[in-house]
C-alpha positions in Angstrom: -19.0 -21.5 19.9 -17.9 -19.8 16.5 -18.7 -15.9 15.6 -21.1 -15.1 13.7 -19.6 -13.4 10.5 -20.3 -9.8 9.6 -23.2 -9.0 7.4 -24.1 -5.3 6.1 -27.0 -3.6 5.0 -28.1 -3.1 1.7 -25.4 -1.0 0.2 -23.0 -0.8 2.8 -20.0 -2.2 2.7 -18.1 -4.7 5.3 -15.1 -3.4 6.5 -12.4 -5.3 8.5 -11.5 -4.7 12.0 -8.2 -5.4 11.9 -5.3 -5.3 9.4 -3.2 -8.3 9.5 0.9 -7.7 10.2 2.2 -9.3 7.3 0.3 -6.5 5.0 2.7 -4.1 5.4 5.2 -4.4 2.4 8.9 -4.9 3.2 11.8 -2.8 1.3 11.8 -5.2 -0.9 8.7 -5.5 -1.9 9.0 -1.2 -2.3 12.1 -1.8 -4.3 10.8 -4.1 -6.8 7.0 -2.2 -7.0 9.5 0.7 -8.1 11.4 -0.7 -10.6 8.9 -3.1 -12.2 6.7 0.2 -13.0 9.8 2.7 -13.5 9.0 5.0 -10.8 12.5 6.7 -9.1 12.3 7.5 -5.6 10.9 11.5 -6.3 8.4 10.3 -8.6 7.4 7.4 -5.7 7.0 10.0 -3.2 5.1 12.3 -5.5 2.3 9.5 -6.0 2.5 9.1 -2.3 2.3 12.7 -1.5 5.6 12.2 1.1 8.9 13.9 1.1 11.7 12.0 -0.3 12.9 11.0 2.6 10.2 9.0 3.7 10.7 7.0 0.8 14.5 6.3 1.5 13.6 5.2 5.0 11.0 2.9 3.9 13.6 1.6 1.1 15.7 1.4 3.6 14.0 -0.5 5.9 14.3 2.2 8.5 10.8 2.8 8.8 7.4 0.9 8.4 5.8 0.8 5.5 1.9 1.5 6.1 -1.0 -1.2 5.9 -2.6 1.7 3.9 0.3 2.4 1.4 0.8 -1.0 1.4 -2.6 -1.7 0.1 -2.9 1.2 -2.9 0.6 0.0 -4.4 -0.8 -3.5 -4.4 -3.5 -2.1 -6.4 -1.4 0.0 -8.6 0.2 -3.6 -9.3 -3.0 -4.7 -10.6 -4.2 -1.6 -12.2 -0.9 0.7 -13.5 -3.2 3.0 -14.8 -4.8 4.5 -11.4 -1.2 5.0 -10.4 -0.5 7.7 -13.3 -4.7 9.4 -12.6 -3.6 9.2 -9.1 
Protein backbone atom coordinates (compact mmCIF):
# COMPACT_ATOMS: atom_id res chain seq x y z
CA UNK A 1 0.00 0.00 0.00
CA UNK A 2 1.42 3.36 -1.00
CA UNK A 3 2.09 5.99 1.64
CA UNK A 4 0.04 9.18 1.26
CA UNK A 5 1.90 12.27 0.16
CA UNK A 6 2.44 14.94 2.82
CA UNK A 7 0.00 17.79 2.68
CA UNK A 8 0.33 21.22 4.16
CA UNK A 9 -2.27 23.49 5.60
CA UNK A 10 -2.85 26.74 3.81
CA UNK A 11 0.35 28.86 3.70
CA UNK A 12 2.45 26.16 5.38
CA UNK A 13 5.49 24.75 3.56
CA UNK A 14 5.95 21.04 3.05
CA UNK A 15 9.25 20.09 4.64
CA UNK A 16 11.16 17.00 3.62
CA UNK A 17 11.92 14.72 6.56
CA UNK A 18 15.22 13.42 5.21
CA UNK A 19 18.04 14.80 3.14
CA UNK A 20 19.33 12.64 0.34
CA UNK A 21 22.93 11.52 0.73
CA UNK A 22 23.90 12.63 -2.76
CA UNK A 23 22.96 16.21 -1.93
CA UNK A 24 26.32 16.83 -0.28
CA UNK A 25 28.63 18.62 -2.72
CA UNK A 26 31.93 16.91 -3.45
CA UNK A 27 35.28 18.66 -3.07
CA UNK A 28 35.46 18.92 -6.87
CA UNK A 29 32.02 20.57 -7.04
CA UNK A 30 33.01 23.06 -4.34
CA UNK A 31 36.22 23.96 -6.17
CA UNK A 32 34.33 24.36 -9.46
CA UNK A 33 31.85 26.67 -7.73
CA UNK A 34 34.66 28.79 -6.30
CA UNK A 35 36.42 29.03 -9.68
CA UNK A 36 33.20 29.79 -11.58
CA UNK A 37 32.31 32.65 -9.24
CA UNK A 38 35.86 33.93 -8.71
CA UNK A 39 35.82 33.27 -4.98
CA UNK A 40 39.01 32.45 -3.09
CA UNK A 41 39.20 30.51 0.19
CA UNK A 42 38.97 33.64 2.33
CA UNK A 43 35.90 35.00 0.51
CA UNK A 44 34.27 31.56 0.55
CA UNK A 45 34.80 31.35 4.32
CA UNK A 46 33.29 34.81 4.78
CA UNK A 47 30.23 33.92 2.69
CA UNK A 48 29.56 30.77 4.71
CA UNK A 49 30.59 32.24 8.07
CA UNK A 50 33.29 29.68 8.72
CA UNK A 51 37.06 29.50 8.99
CA UNK A 52 39.53 29.21 6.13
CA UNK A 53 40.66 25.94 7.70
CA UNK A 54 37.13 24.51 7.32
CA UNK A 55 37.15 25.51 3.65
CA UNK A 56 40.49 23.78 3.14
CA UNK A 57 39.17 20.62 4.78
CA UNK A 58 36.10 20.65 2.49
CA UNK A 59 38.03 21.21 -0.72
CA UNK A 60 40.55 18.48 0.11
CA UNK A 61 37.83 15.99 1.09
CA UNK A 62 39.03 15.68 4.68
CA UNK A 63 35.65 16.93 5.92
CA UNK A 64 32.16 16.35 4.48
CA UNK A 65 30.36 19.46 3.20
CA UNK A 66 26.90 19.60 4.77
CA UNK A 67 23.63 19.26 2.90
CA UNK A 68 22.62 22.71 4.17
CA UNK A 69 25.76 24.36 2.78
CA UNK A 70 25.38 22.38 -0.44
CA UNK A 71 21.83 23.62 -0.90
CA UNK A 72 22.93 27.18 -0.15
CA UNK A 73 25.70 27.01 -2.77
CA UNK A 74 23.33 25.60 -5.36
CA UNK A 75 20.98 28.51 -4.71
CA UNK A 76 23.91 30.95 -5.03
CA UNK A 77 24.91 29.25 -8.27
CA UNK A 78 21.44 29.89 -9.70
CA UNK A 79 21.23 33.42 -8.25
CA UNK A 80 24.79 34.77 -7.85
CA UNK A 81 23.59 38.24 -6.85
CA UNK A 82 22.31 36.70 -3.58
CA UNK A 83 25.85 35.59 -2.70
CA UNK A 84 27.09 39.17 -2.78
CA UNK A 85 24.12 40.39 -0.71
CA UNK A 86 24.28 37.51 1.80
